[in-house]
SETOR-554068 format. One record per atom (N, C-alpha, C): chain; z, y negated, x negated; atom name; residue in one letter. Coordinates in steps of 0.1 Angstrom, whole numbers, plus 5000, padded with zeros to 4 digits. Last residue first. Layout:
! residues N
   chain     zz     yy     xx   name   resn
       A      Z      Y      X     CA      A
...
//
This chain:
! residues 106
   chain     zz     yy     xx   name   resn
       A   6429   5410   2894      N      Y
       A   6413   5411   2891     CA      Y
       A   6409   5400   2884      C      Y
       A   6458   5427   2885      N      R
       A   6451   5414   2888     CA      R
       A   6437   5413   2887      C      R
       A   6471   5456   2901      N      T
       A   6463   5449   2890     CA      T
       A   6456   5435   2895      C      T
       A   6481   5468   2921      N      N
       A   6491   5461   2914     CA      N
       A   6484   5454   2902      C      N
       A   6464   5467   2953      N      S
       A   6465   5470   2939     CA      S
       A   6475   5461   2932      C      S
       A   6468   5482   2984      N      A
       A   6470   5470   2975     CA      A
       A   6471   5473   2962      C      A
       A   6447   5500   3004      N      I
       A   6456   5499   2992     CA      I
       A   6456   5487   2985      C      I
       A   6428   5504   3026      N      G
       A   6443   5502   3028     CA      G
       A   6453   5502   3016      C      G
       A   6402   5505   3020      N      I
       A   6408   5519   3023     CA      I
       A   6424   5517   3025      C      I
       A   6394   5481   3014      N      Q
       A   6387   5488   3024     CA      Q
       A   6394   5501   3029      C      Q
       A   6408   5472   2991      N      P
       A   6411   5468   3005     CA      P
       A   6405   5475   3016      C      P
       A   6397   5492   2973      N      F
       A   6410   5492   2978     CA      F
       A   6413   5486   2990      C      F
       A   6371   5482   2968      N      V
       A   6372   5495   2974     CA      V
       A   6387   5496   2980      C      V
       A   6370   5457   2953      N      F
       A   6362   5459   2965     CA      F
       A   6365   5471   2973      C      F
       A   6388   5461   2931      N      E
       A   6387   5449   2938     CA      E
       A   6380   5449   2952      C      E
       A   6382   5485   2919      N      K
       A   6394   5482   2930     CA      K
       A   6393   5471   2937      C      K
       A   6358   5479   2905      N      V
       A   6358   5489   2916     CA      V
       A   6371   5486   2926      C      V
       A   6369   5461   2887      N      Y
       A   6359   5456   2896     CA      Y
       A   6357   5466   2907      C      Y
       A   6387   5479   2872      N      D
       A   6393   5468   2882     CA      D
       A   6381   5462   2892      C      D
       A   6382   5514   2873      N      R
       A   6380   5500   2868     CA      R
       A   6382   5489   2879      C      R
       A   6410   5535   2873      N      I
       A   6399   5531   2880     CA      I
       A   6395   5517   2877      C      I
       A   6432   5545   2860      N      Y
       A   6419   5549   2854     CA      Y
       A   6407   5543   2862      C      Y
       A   6454   5535   2874      N      G
       A   6452   5531   2862     CA      G
       A   6441   5534   2855      C      G
       A   6452   5551   2899      N      E
       A   6447   5536   2899     CA      E
       A   6445   5531   2885      C      E
       A   6459   5575   2906      N      A
       A   6448   5575   2898     CA      A
       A   6446   5559   2893      C      A
       A   6478   5573   2924      N      K
       A   6481   5579   2914     CA      K
       A   6472   5577   2902      C      K
       A   6462   5563   2945      N      I
       A   6471   5555   2939     CA      I
       A   6477   5560   2927      C      I
       A   6446   5587   2951      N      I
       A   6440   5573   2945     CA      I
       A   6450   5565   2938      C      I
       A   6466   5600   2963      N      K
       A   6459   5606   2951     CA      K
       A   6452   5594   2944      C      K
       A   6469   5586   2986      N      D
       A   6483   5589   2975     CA      D
       A   6476   5593   2962      C      D
       A   6446   5586   2999      N      K
       A   6451   5573   2993     CA      K
       A   6462   5576   2983      C      K
       A   6430   5605   3012      N      R
       A   6436   5608   2997     CA      R
       A   6441   5596   2991      C      R
       A   6419   5593   3035      N      K
       A   6428   5607   3037     CA      K
       A   6435   5609   3024      C      K
       A   6405   5572   3024      N      I
       A   6417   5570   3030     CA      I
       A   6426   5581   3032      C      I
       A   6382   5587   3015      N      L
       A   6391   5582   3006     CA      L
       A   6405   5577   3013      C      L
       A   6372   5595   3039      N      E
       A   6377   5606   3031     CA      E
       A   6386   5600   3020      C      E
       A   6363   5571   3049      N      P
       A   6374   5580   3056     CA      P
       A   6380   5591   3048      C      P
       A   6342   5563   3030      N      R
       A   6355   5557   3034     CA      R
       A   6367   5564   3040      C      R
       A   6321   5580   3033      N      V
       A   6330   5580   3021     CA      V
       A   6341   5575   3024      C      V
       A   6307   5572   3056      N      E
       A   6310   5588   3054     CA      E
       A   6324   5588   3043      C      E
       A   6303   5546   3052      N      E
       A   6310   5552   3065     CA      E
       A   6313   5565   3063      C      E
       A   6286   5547   3031      N      A
       A   6300   5540   3030     CA      A
       A   6308   5544   3042      C      A
       A   6264   5559   3042      N      I
       A   6270   5565   3032     CA      I
       A   6286   5559   3030      C      I
       A   6256   5540   3060      N      R
       A   6260   5551   3067     CA      R
       A   6268   5560   3055      C      R
       A   6249   5519   3042      N      Q
       A   6261   5516   3052     CA      Q
       A   6266   5529   3057      C      Q
       A   6227   5529   3031      N      R
       A   6238   5525   3023     CA      R
       A   6252   5524   3033      C      R
       A   6209   5527   3052      N      Q
       A   6214   5542   3046     CA      Q
       A   6227   5539   3038      C      Q
       A   6208   5502   3054      N      E
       A   6213   5510   3068     CA      E
       A   6216   5523   3061      C      E
       A   6195   5495   3032      N      N
       A   6210   5490   3036     CA      N
       A   6215   5497   3047      C      N
       A   6171   5509   3036      N      E
       A   6179   5512   3024     CA      E
       A   6193   5507   3026      C      E
       A   6161   5494   3057      N      E
       A   6164   5509   3059     CA      E
       A   6173   5512   3048      C      E
       A   6159   5468   3047      N      D
       A   6167   5470   3058     CA      D
       A   6170   5486   3059      C      D
       A   6158   5472   3011      N      T
       A   6152   5471   3023     CA      T
       A   6162   5472   3034      C      T
       A   6175   5454   2984      N      Y
       A   6174   5467   2994     CA      Y
       A   6166   5464   3004      C      Y
       A   6183   5431   2976      N      E
       A   6174   5437   2967     CA      E
       A   6170   5451   2973      C      E
       A   6200   5418   2992      N      E
       A   6186   5414   2994     CA      E
       A   6177   5423   2985      C      E
       A   6225   5441   3003      N      S
       A   6220   5433   2995     CA      S
       A   6204   5432   2995      C      S
       A   6257   5449   3019      N      Q
       A   6242   5448   3021     CA      Q
       A   6237   5439   3009      C      Q
       A   6282   5468   3002      N      F
       A   6275   5457   3008     CA      F
       A   6263   5458   3008      C      F
       A   6286   5496   2995      N      T
       A   6296   5489   3005     CA      T
       A   6288   5476   3011      C      T
       A   6278   5514   2977      N      N
       A   6273   5514   2990     CA      N
       A   6279   5505   2999      C      N
       A   6293   5512   2954      N      D
       A   6279   5512   2953     CA      D
       A   6272   5510   2966      C      D
       A   6318   5517   2963      N      Y
       A   6315   5504   2958     CA      Y
       A   6301   5503   2957      C      Y
       A   6316   5546   2970      N      L
       A   6318   5536   2979     CA      L
       A   6314   5522   2975      C      L
       A   6313   5554   2943      N      L
       A   6305   5558   2953     CA      L
       A   6303   5549   2965      C      L
       A   6336   5548   2932      N      V
       A   6323   5540   2927     CA      V
       A   6313   5542   2937      C      V
       A   6351   5564   2943      N      C
       A   6354   5552   2946     CA      C
       A   6343   5542   2943      C      C
       A   6342   5588   2933      N      I
       A   6340   5585   2948     CA      I
       A   6344   5573   2950      C      I
       A   6350   5585   2907      N      S
       A   6335   5585   2909     CA      S
       A   6333   5584   2926      C      S
       A   6379   5584   2907      N      E
       A   6370   5571   2903     CA      E
       A   6356   5574   2909      C      E
       A   6381   5612   2913      N      I
       A   6386   5601   2922     CA      I
       A   6380   5588   2919      C      I
       A   6370   5622   2889      N      L
       A   6363   5625   2902     CA      L
       A   6369   5617   2913      C      L
       A   6390   5611   2869      N      I
       A   6375   5608   2870     CA      I
       A   6367   5611   2882      C      I
       A   6412   5623   2880      N      D
       A   6411   5610   2882     CA      D
       A   6397   5605   2880      C      D
       A   6407   5650   2872      N      I
       A   6406   5647   2886     CA      I
       A   6406   5632   2888      C      I
       A   6407   5647   2844      N      K
       A   6392   5651   2851     CA      K
       A   6393   5647   2865      C      K
       A   6434   5642   2842      N      R
       A   6424   5633   2837     CA      R
       A   6411   5635   2843      C      R
       A   6445   5668   2852      N      K
       A   6448   5655   2858     CA      K
       A   6437   5645   2856      C      K
       A   6422   5695   2851      N      L
       A   6434   5687   2845     CA      L
       A   6433   5674   2851      C      L
       A   6411   5710   2883      N      Y
       A   6411   5704   2868     CA      Y
       A   6424   5697   2863      C      Y
       A   6415   5715   2909      N      A
       A   6409   5726   2901     CA      A
       A   6407   5721   2886      C      A
       A   6428   5705   2930      N      Q
       A   6432   5703   2920     CA      Q
       A   6427   5712   2910      C      Q
       A   6417   5707   2957      N      E
       A   6422   5719   2949     CA      E
       A   6428   5717   2938      C      E
       A   6409   5681   2962      N      D
       A   6417   5687   2970     CA      D
       A   6423   5700   2964      C      D
       A   6390   5678   2940      N      I
       A   6402   5669   2940     CA      I
       A   6412   5677   2950      C      I
       A   6371   5698   2947      N      A
       A   6376   5697   2933     CA      A
       A   6388   5689   2935      C      A
       A   6363   5686   2971      N      K
       A   6367   5700   2969     CA      K
       A   6377   5700   2957      C      K
       A   6351   5660   2965      N      L
       A   6364   5663   2973     CA      L
       A   6370   5676   2973      C      L
       A   6331   5672   2947      N      L
       A   6341   5663   2943     CA      L
       A   6353   5663   2951      C      L
       A   6314   5684   2968      N      M
       A   6318   5693   2955     CA      M
       A   6330   5684   2950      C      M
       A   6305   5665   2985      N      P
       A   6315   5676   2989     CA      P
       A   6322   5682   2977      C      P
       A   6292   5645   2965      N      F
       A   6303   5642   2972     CA      F
       A   6311   5655   2978      C      F
       A   6267   5650   2953      N      Y
       A   6281   5656   2946     CA      Y
       A   6294   5655   2954      C      Y
       A   6250   5634   2969      N      D
       A   6249   5649   2966     CA      D
       A   6260   5657   2961      C      D
       A   6259   5608   2963      N      L
       A   6263   5615   2977     CA      L
       A   6260   5631   2974      C      L
       A   6274   5601   2933      N      E
       A   6261   5604   2941     CA      E
       A   6266   5612   2952      C      E
       A   6288   5597   2906      N      A
       A   6288   5587   2920     CA      A
       A   6276   5589   2928      C      A
       A   6286   5609   2883      N      L
       A   6289   5617   2895     CA      L
       A   6290   5608   2907      C      L
       A   6279   5587   2867      N      F
       A   6269   5598   2867     CA      F
       A   6273   5607   2882      C      F
       A   6304   5573   2868      N      L
       A   6291   5565   2870     CA      L
       A   6279   5578   2873      C      L
       A   6323   5590   2854      N      E
       A   6324   5586   2869     CA      E
       A   6311   5582   2876      C      E
       A   6314   5591   2828      N      E
       A   6313   5604   2836     CA      E
       A   6312   5600   2852      C      E
       A   6315   5570   2808      N      D
       A   6305   5569   2820     CA      D
       A   6305   5580   2830      C      D
       A   6330   5580   2789      N      Q
       A   6335   5568   2796     CA      Q
       A   6325   5566   2808      C      Q
       A   6317   5601   2776      N      D
       A   6326   5605   2784     CA      D
       A   6331   5591   2794      C      D
       A   6279   5596   2780      N      M
       A   6292   5593   2773     CA      M
       A   6303   5595   2783      C      M
//
């Protein structure tokens, strides 16, 4: 479904391609917003350690978060412009990590 595009794209395998498309503004603004949200979801999904994962899996998730976070920080201006399209639960955990104060009440 269109409403879940960002969830399907939120994979490390797509990460370089997503960054390139965002930086080159290769698509319409709404599609770029979806790509931005998908990277935010990728960070969200890999941010916190969970007991449902093994120690190895949590370490891998932490490495992914450490790779994604600086790339989002570099693109804060674009993320701020796309804020209205990013789900509140994602903003609640991702924005503080990348130094963005959200105007949305969680």
